[in-house]
C-alpha positions in Angstrom: 16.3 33.1 14.5 17.2 33.0 10.8 14.8 31.5 8.3 14.7 30.7 4.6 15.1 33.8 2.6 12.7 33.1 -0.2 9.2 34.6 -0.1 6.1 32.7 1.0 4.9 32.2 -2.6 8.0 30.3 -3.5 7.1 27.7 -0.9 3.6 26.8 -2.4 4.9 24.1 -4.7 7.0 22.5 -2.0 4.1 22.6 0.4 1.9 20.9 -2.1 4.4 18.1 -2.7 4.9 17.5 1.0 1.1 17.7 1.5 0.8 14.8 -1.0 3.3 12.8 1.1 1.3 13.5 4.3 -1.8 12.2 2.4 0.0 9.0 1.6 1.3 8.2 5.1 -1.9 9.3 6.6 -3.7 6.7 4.6 -1.2 4.0 5.5 -1.1 5.0 9.2 -4.8 5.0 9.8 -5.3 1.6 8.2 -4.0 0.2 11.4 -7.3 0.7 13.3 -9.5 -1.3 11.0 -6.7 -3.9 10.5 -6.9 -4.8 14.2 -10.4 -6.3 13.7 -9.3 -7.7 10.3 -6.3 -9.5 11.9 -8.3 -10.8 14.8 -10.7 -12.6 12.4 -8.4 -13.4 9.4 -5.6 -14.9 11.6 -8.0 -16.2 14.3 -5.9 -14.5 17.0 -6.7 -13.0 20.4 -7.4 -9.3 20.8 -4.1 -8.6 22.4 -2.2 -10.4 19.6 -4.3 -8.4 17.0 -3.0 -5.2 18.7 0.5 -6.3 17.5 -0.5 -4.6 14.2 -0.4 -1.0 15.6 2.3 -2.0 18.1 4.7 -3.2 15.4 4.0 -0.1 13.3 4.6 2.4 16.0 7.6 0.6 17.7 9.4 0.7 14.4 9.7 4.5 14.8 11.7 3.9 18.1 14.2 1.7 16.4 14.5 3.4 13.1 14.3 7.1 13.9 18.0 7.6 14.9 19.3 5.5 12.0 17.0 7.7 9.8 18.7 10.9 11.0 22.1 9.4 10.0 20.7 8.4 6.6 19.3 11.8 6.1 22.7 13.4 6.8 24.1 11.4 3.9 21.2 11.6 1.5 19.7 14.9 2.3 16.0 15.3 3.1 14.7 15.0 -0.5 16.3 11.7 -1.3 15.6 10.5 2.2 11.9 11.0 1.6 12.1 8.9 -1.6 14.0 6.2 0.3 11.2 6.1 2.9 8.5 5.8 0.3 10.4 2.9 -1.4 10.8 1.1 1.9 7.1 1.5 2.6 6.4 -0.1 -0.8 8.5 -3.1 0.2 6.6 -3.4 3.5 3.2 -3.3 1.6 4.3 -6.2 -0.5 5.5 -8.2 2.5 2.2 -7.6 4.4 0.0 -8.4 1.4 1.8 -11.6 0.6 2.0 -13.0 4.2 -1.6 -11.9 5.0 -2.8 -13.8 1.9 -0.9 -16.8 3.1 -2.2 -16.3 6.7 1.2 -16.2 8.2 0.7 -13.7 11.1 4.4 -13.3 12.0 5.2 -12.3 8.4 2.2 -9.9 8.2 3.4 -8.2 11.4 6.9 -8.0 9.9 5.4 -6.3 6.9 3.7 -3.7 9.1 7.1 -3.1 10.9 8.8 -2.4 7.5 6.1 0.0 6.5 6.6 1.8 9.8 10.4 1.8 9.2 9.8 3.6 5.8 7.5 6.0 7.5 10.2 6.7 10.2 12.5 7.9 7.5 9.8 9.8 5.7 8.6 11.5 8.9 12.1 12.3 10.2 12.6 14.2 6.9 9.3 15.7 6.2 8.3 17.1 9.6 11.4 19.2 10.1 11.4 20.1 6.4 7.9 21.7 6.6 8.7 23.2 10.0 11.7 25.2 8.8 10.4 25.8 5.2 9.3 29.2 6.5 9.3 31.1 9.8 9.2 28.7 12.8 6.4 30.8 14.5 4.1 29.9 11.6 5.2 26.2 11.5 2.0 25.0 13.3 -0.1 26.6 10.5 2.0 24.8 7.8 1.8 21.5 9.6 -2.0 22.1 10.0 -2.2 22.1 6.2 -0.2 18.8 6.2 -2.6 17.5 8.9 -5.6 18.2 6.7 -4.0 16.2 3.9 -3.1 13.5 6.4 -6.5 13.2 8.0 -8.4 13.4 4.8 -6.6 10.3 3.8 -7.0 8.8 7.3 -10.7 9.6 7.3 -11.0 7.8 3.9 -8.8 4.8 4.9 -11.3 2.9 7.1 -14.1 3.3 4.5 -11.9 2.2 1.6 -10.6 -0.9 3.4 -14.0 -1.5 4.8 -15.5 -1.5 1.3 -12.7 -3.5 -0.5 -11.7 -5.9 2.3 -13.8 -5.9 5.4 -17.3 -5.9 3.9 -19.6 -8.5 5.5 -17.3 -9.2 8.4 -20.2 -9.9 10.7 -21.4 -12.6 8.3 -17.9 -14.1 7.9 -17.5 -14.3 11.7 -20.9 -16.0 12.0 -20.0 -18.6 9.3 -16.6 -19.2 11.0 -18.2 -19.7 14.4 -20.5 -22.5 13.1 -18.2 -24.2 10.6 -16.2 -27.4 10.8 -12.4 -27.0 10.8 -11.9 -27.5 7.1 -14.7 -25.1 6.1 -13.5 -22.6 8.7 -10.0 -22.6 7.1 -11.5 -22.1 3.6 -13.6 -19.2 4.7 -10.7 -17.5 6.5 -8.4 -18.1 3.6 -10.8 -16.4 1.2 -11.4 -13.5 3.6 -7.6 -12.9 4.2 -6.9 -13.0 0.4 -9.1 -9.9 0.0 -6.1 -7.8 1.2 -3.7 -8.9 -1.5 -4.7 -6.7 -4.5 -5.2 -3.5 -2.5 -1.8 -3.8 -0.9 -0.1 -4.7 -4.2 -1.6 -1.6 -5.8 -0.5 0.5 -2.9 3.0 -0.8 -3.1 3.2 0.1 -6.8 1.9 3.6 -6.1 4.4 4.1 -3.3 7.3 3.0 -5.6 6.2 5.4 -8.3 6.0 8.3 -5.8 9.5 7.5 -4.6 10.8 8.0 -8.2 8.6 11.1 -8.5 10.1 12.7 -5.4 13.7 12.2 -6.7 12.8 14.2 -9.8 10.6 16.7 -8.1 11.4 20.4 -7.8 11.7 20.2 -4.0 14.6 22.4 -2.8 17.2 21.0 -0.4 17.1 22.8 2.9 20.1 22.9 5.3 18.7 23.0 8.9 21.9 24.4 10.3 21.4 27.5 8.2 17.6 28.1 8.8 16.9 26.9 12.3 19.5 28.6 14.4 19.1 31.0 17.4 21.7 33.4 18.8 24.1 31.5 21.0 22.9 28.0 19.9 25.7 27.6 17.4 28.2 26.8 20.2 26.0 23.9 21.5 27.2 20.6 20.2 24.9 18.1 22.0 21.1 17.6 22.3 21.7 17.4 26.1 22.2 21.2 25.9 18.6 21.5 24.6 16.4 20.2 27.4 13.2 21.3 25.6 13.8 18.7 22.8 13.9 15.9 25.4 10.7 17.2 27.1 9.2 17.4 23.6 10.1 13.8 22.8 8.2 12.7 25.9 5.3 15.0 24.8 5.2 13.3 21.4 5.2 9.9 23.2 2.1 10.6 25.3 0.5 12.6 22.4 0.7 9.7 19.9 -0.4 7.4 22.7 -3.7 9.3 23.2 -4.1 9.8 19.4 -3.9 6.1 18.8 -6.3 5.4 21.8 -8.8 7.8 20.2 -8.3 6.6 16.6 -7.2 2.9 16.5 -8.6 1.7 19.8 -12.0 3.3 19.4 -13.3 0.1 17.7 -12.3 -2.0 20.6 -13.7 0.5 22.9 -17.1 0.4 21.1 -17.0 -3.4 21.2 -16.8 -3.1 25.0 -20.4 -1.9 24.9 -21.4 -4.8 22.7 -21.8 -2.6 19.6 -22.0 -4.5 16.2 -18.7 -5.4 14.5 -19.9 -4.0 11.2 -20.3 -0.6 12.9 -17.2 -0.6 15.1 -14.9 -1.2 12.1 -15.5 2.3 10.8 -15.3 4.2 14.2 -11.8 5.3 13.3 -13.3 7.3 10.5 -15.3 9.3 13.1 -12.2 10.2 15.0 -10.4 11.2 11.8 -13.3 13.4 10.7 -13.1 15.2 14.1 -9.3 15.6 13.7 -9.9 17.1 10.2 -12.2 19.7 11.8 -9.6 20.5 14.4 -6.9 21.0 11.7 -9.2 23.5 9.9 -9.8 25.4 13.1 -6.0 25.5 13.8 -5.3 26.6 10.3 -7.6 29.6 10.7 -6.5 30.6 14.2 -2.7 30.0 14.4 -0.7 32.2 14.5 -2.9 35.1 13.5 -5.2 35.0 16.6 -3.5 32.6 19.0 0.0 31.3 19.5 0.8 27.6 18.9 1.7 27.0 22.5 -1.5 28.6 23.8 -3.6 26.6 21.4 -1.8 23.4 22.6 -2.6 24.2 26.2 -6.3 24.7 25.4 -6.3 21.4 23.4 -4.9 19.5 26.4 -7.7 20.9 28.7 -10.3 19.9 26.1 -8.9 16.4 25.9 -9.2 16.0 29.7 -12.9 17.2 29.5 -13.8 14.9 26.7 -12.1 11.9 28.4 -14.1 12.5 31.5 -17.3 12.8 29.4 -16.6 9.4 27.8 -16.2 7.9 31.2 -19.4 9.3 32.6 -21.6 8.1 29.6 -22.3 4.8 27.9 -22.8 3.3 24.5 -22.8 5.4 21.4 -22.6 8.7 23.4 -19.4 7.5 25.1 -18.0 6.5 21.7 -18.8 10.0 20.3 -16.9 11.5 23.2 -13.9 9.3 22.2 -14.2 10.3 18.6 -14.4 14.0 19.6 -10.9 13.6 21.1 -9.8 13.7 17.5 -10.7 17.4 17.5 -8.7 18.0 20.7 -5.7 16.0 19.4 -5.6 17.6 15.9 -3.3 20.5 16.5 -1.1 18.9 19.1 1.5 17.4 16.7 1.7 20.7 14.7 2.4 22.6 17.9 4.6 20.2 19.7 7.0 19.5 16.9 8.2 23.0 16.0 8.3 24.0 19.6 10.5 21.1 20.4 13.0 21.5 17.5 13.2 25.3 17.8 16.8 26.6 17.6 18.5 23.2 17.2 20.5 24.3 14.1 22.9 21.5 12.9 21.3 19.2 15.4 17.8 19.5 13.8 17.9 16.1 12.2 19.0 14.4 15.4 16.4 16.3 17.4 13.7 15.4 14.9 14.8 11.7 15.1 14.5 11.9 18.9 10.9 13.2 18.5 10.1 10.6 15.9 11.2 7.9 18.4 8.5 9.3 20.7 5.9 7.9 18.2 6.5 4.6 20.0 3.9 5.9 22.5 1.4 4.6 19.9 2.6 1.1 20.6 2.9 1.3 24.4 -0.2 3.1 25.7 -2.8 1.1 23.6 -1.1 -2.1 24.6 -1.5 -1.1 28.2 -5.2 -0.5 27.5 -5.9 -3.8 25.8 -4.2 -5.7 28.7 -5.5 -3.8 31.6 -9.1 -3.8 30.3 -9.1 -7.6 30.7 -9.0 -7.1 34.5 -10.5 -3.7 35.1 -13.5 -1.7 33.6 -12.4 -0.6 30.1 -13.8 2.9 30.5 -11.9 3.4 33.8 -8.7 2.1 32.2 -9.1 4.5 29.2 -9.6 7.4 31.6 -6.6 6.5 33.8 -4.3 6.2 30.8 -5.2 9.3 28.8 -5.8 12.0 31.5 -2.1 11.9 32.8 -1.0 12.2 29.1 -3.1 15.3 28.6 -1.8 16.8 31.8 1.8 16.4 30.6 0.9 17.9 27.3 -0.5 20.9 29.2 2.8 21.2 31.2 4.8 21.2 27.9 2.6 23.9 26.4 2.9 26.1 29.5 6.4 25.5 30.7 8.3 22.6 29.1 8.9 24.1 25.7 10.7 27.0 27.3 13.2 24.8 29.2 16.8 25.9 28.5 15.6 28.5 26.0 17.0 32.0 25.8 14.3 34.3 27.2 15.1 37.2 24.8 14.7 34.9 21.9 11.4 33.5 23.2 10.1 37.0 23.9 11.1 38.1 20.4 9.3 35.1 18.9 6.2 35.8 20.9 6.2 39.4 19.8 6.5 38.5 16.2 3.4 36.2 16.5 1.3 39.0 17.9 2.9 41.9 16.1 
């Protein structure tokens, strides 16, 4: 496979810029977990309706990923990233305004627009960092991105908790014992806390969009740097079965990531744990993911291949899920949070394995994978609905274990589907040589 010809040192500035982007969309993405509890109280909606926040966010990837690839073909990856940031800024304004007015449909629409901007940003930035250097080391580069992403994600629940969600338990108590007029006044004041933080975030995103346009990021042509022998003649993604299996792998992976990250607060509430504690449980998962990224950064590809690490991560995910099922209370919640460690290196391994050798189809293949992020909308929604009828711990186990089993299959076999064995053997040799 050919790769970029510039030396590794020439990539450091680009890696730093893309790392800043990953920090931004990590912060925005991991606000969804705390916003579930916020929406349930501020809009006085049911738990299942509150889960429309992450659902709208993740389903936007499904609808916007393929259009994003078409946009990127016209704009290039660099301008596409700027466009994604600007669209996120628009979504932040919409969400802040409609939440302050307590119009839930408008707030959900704002979240959808933020997700749409991220669909463009991720469709550009993930393949960009994957093919910026040798594909065999892509997991290591994405691990650096993951550290930036999860540092922001770890901070997000605490920032929003401090600025917006402080005293939620007291607010809920006041609402429960108030007359209708007082209840509306208290909820209006609580919802209005979101306005200034989101307006500030919108302004920052717009400034970053301008900054990206004038940044020194080089344009990279995927058809020149992500090609394997014999793949140039292939004109359709249907000739690359590994990318379709990879899209399904992304679907189930994001599903379990959101279950461990965004749904952990709801999981903790199932044990009757205090609302003022469960609102920050997402931060525990993100801290575990951060540790997992550091581990992956050290080990891949120097000591272990990205596909082998992926298989071990899947096995660990199964073990931790079983541990959560067999325990109760805080111990069970800690097992769920520890899934963050198992999940950390899954995206960095799955993405480059799934787009390997796509050449001129890299943008379309990446868009297909980004569509798989919709798993973050589907699997948690199944959880929140099924747990109303069945034991929530059992539902969690039954949903996530099959996902980890499929990830294990992709790590062992799926990523090789339709690939040239001589190319794969050569790639493996280069990782251990």
